[in-house]
N, C-alpha and C positions, 0 to 999 in steps of 0.2 A: 504494500500500500504506500502511496506517495501523496502527501498533502498538497503539494504545489507543482503543477505540471504545465507544459506547453505541448502543443501538437502541431507539427509542421511537416509538409512534404520534404523529402530529402533533396537537397540541391548540391551541385558540384562546387565545393569550396565557396560557399555563398559570401555575401558582404558582411561587414563588421556587425551590423545591426542584428543579424541572425544569431551570431555568437553571443551578443549581449543578452539576447532573449534566453539562450541556454544557460548563460552565467547567472541569470536572475532566478531561475527555477531550480527545483530539485531533480526533476525528471523531464527528459524530452522524449516524446513519442513520435517516431517517424511514421508519417501517414503514407505507407507504401502500398496499401491496397485500395487506391483510388486511380482513376484513369490518367494515363500519361498525357502531358500537354506538350505537343510538338514544338510550339513556338515559345515555350516557357524557359525557365532557367534551371531545369533539372539537369540538363546535360551541356549547358553553355554558361559562359560568364565573361567578365571583362578583366584584363590586366593592363598594366602601364607599358607602353612602348613609345620611346622618345618623348616622354612627358604627356602622352595623350592616351585616352581609353581605347583599347583594342579588344574587340569581341572575338572569342574563340569558341569553337563547338567541338565536343567530343562525339563523333558519329555513333549513332545507335542503329542496330540492325532492325530493319523493317518497323520503324516507329509507328504506333497506332494509338489514336485517342480512344479506341474501343477496348484496349487492354490495360491492365494495371501497371503501375510503375515497376513493381517487382516481377513482372513478366517480360521485362525488356533486358537486353544485353548490349553492352558497348561493342562496336564493330571491329575495333583493332586493339593493339597492345599499348596505345597511348604514347608511342615514341615521338610522333610529330608534335603533339602538344607539350610533352616534356621538353623537347628541344626548343620550341617556341618560348616557353617560360624561362628556360635556362639562358637563352640569348637575351631575353628582355631584362633579366635581373642580375646578370653576371657581375655587375659592379655594385650591386646593392649591399648595404652594410652587413646583412645577416644571410647572405646567399649560401655560404658554405655550411651553415647550420640547418637551413630550411630546405634547400634543394633536395637533399636525400629523402626528407619526409615527403615532399611533393611527388618525387619520382616513385617512391615506394607505393603511394596510394594510386597514382594514375597507371602504374605499370603492374599492378597486382594481377595474378592469374584469374581471380574470380571477377568476371566481367559483368556480373549482375548489376544493373543500374541502381537498384535500391541499396544493395549492400555496399557498393563502392562509394556512392555519394554519401551514405551514412558514415562511412569510415573517414571521409574527407572532413567531417565535422567532429567526430569523437576523437580523432587523432590529434587535432589541434589542442584539445583540452589535456590530452596526455602529454603533449609537448610542453604545455605551460604548467604541468604538475597540478592540475585542477581536476577533482573528481566530480563526475556527474553520472546519473543513471540514464541509460539509453535503451529504449524499447522499440519494437516494431508493432504497429497497429495490427498487422496481419496475424500476430501471435497472441493477441488479446481477445478473449471470448467476448463477443458483443453481438448486437443485432445488426447484421450487415445490410438489412433492408433500409436502415435509416440513412439519411443524406444530410450533408452540410452541418448546420448547427446542431441538429438532433443527434448526429453521430458523435460530435465532439462531446456533448453533454453525456451521452451514454458511456463513452470511454472514461470520462472523469468519474462517473459513478462507479464504474467497474474497478477503477484503481483507488477508489476511496478519496478522491481529491475534492477539497473544498475551496481550492484557489486555482484559477486558470488564467494564464497570461498569453497574450498574442501581440504581434507587431501591429502598428497603427494601420497597416493595410487591411486589417480585419475589422476595423471599426464599423463599417457599413454591412458587414456580414453577420455580426453577432448582436444579440439583444441582451443588455444587462438585466432586463426584467426576466427574460427566460432563464438565464443562469441563476438569478436570485430565487426564482421559483423552485429551481432544482437544488437550492441551498449551496450554490457555488458562487464565489466572488470572482467576477470578471474584471480584468484590468488590461491595459495596453502599455507598451513602452515605446518611446521615441528616442532615436539616437540624438546625442547632444552635439555640441560644437567640437569637432575633432581637429586636433592639430598634431602633426608629426613633429618630432624634435629634430629630425634631419632636414636642414634648410634646403638641401638639393632635391629633396623629394617631398614636395608639399602634398597634403592629403587631397585625394580626388574622390569625391562622393560616388558610391555605387560600385567601386571596384571589388574584385574578389578579395577574401581575407589573405590570399597569397601575397598581395601587395603589402598589407600590414605586417605580415610575418617577415617578409624580406627586408623591410625598412626599419622596423621597431624591435627593441629588445623585449625579452619575455616580461620583465617588470613593467615596461611601458605599455605593452599590450594588455596586461592584467588591469592596469589603471584605465585604459581605454574601454575595457569591457564593462566597467562601472560607470561610464560616461553616458548616461541616458536618463530620461524622465519617465516617471510612471503617471499614466493618465487614467 
């Protein structure tokens, strides 16, 4: 049982705000048994190249919005993306510490989209020495006929959670009253004003956590994880 949870689709090394959400809660549930979104950020993200955002995509075999995230697999061994990231951040302050971690995740032999992307999130907390609990929704007994908000509330009840947090992107998706009726406190977090300490690498909003890892020390990243507002 976990009192304070978040439930999110697993994304590939998502942006800082996603990790702030995980830092804020006790348990993150990866929502892996919902339909894959072909134009979403499950398998793509942005890194910094020559000071500008650059989008990369990790190809997925036969992507379909009619199948779950956990029913998809990445199409190759990740070498092209690994090389792209290595070339982009070769001169970054923490390249030598972080590149092996990124290469290990993107190059792992298990190409399942849900498991690999989930690992891109949990591994960052391991790197920072922070413990969090990670679960997959597909492994939680629940009413799979429920959709959207009702499914989230059902998972909260199953896990015994009385506190649920989401990013501000979910404000229009969830009703505080509905959660209150279920005896669950609903809250949202919003990323604060982020500043990197390395002058040559100013913070660029919306980039993958890879950018933060490459440019900031572990202690600085831990401080950044707490730089948010609760709404």
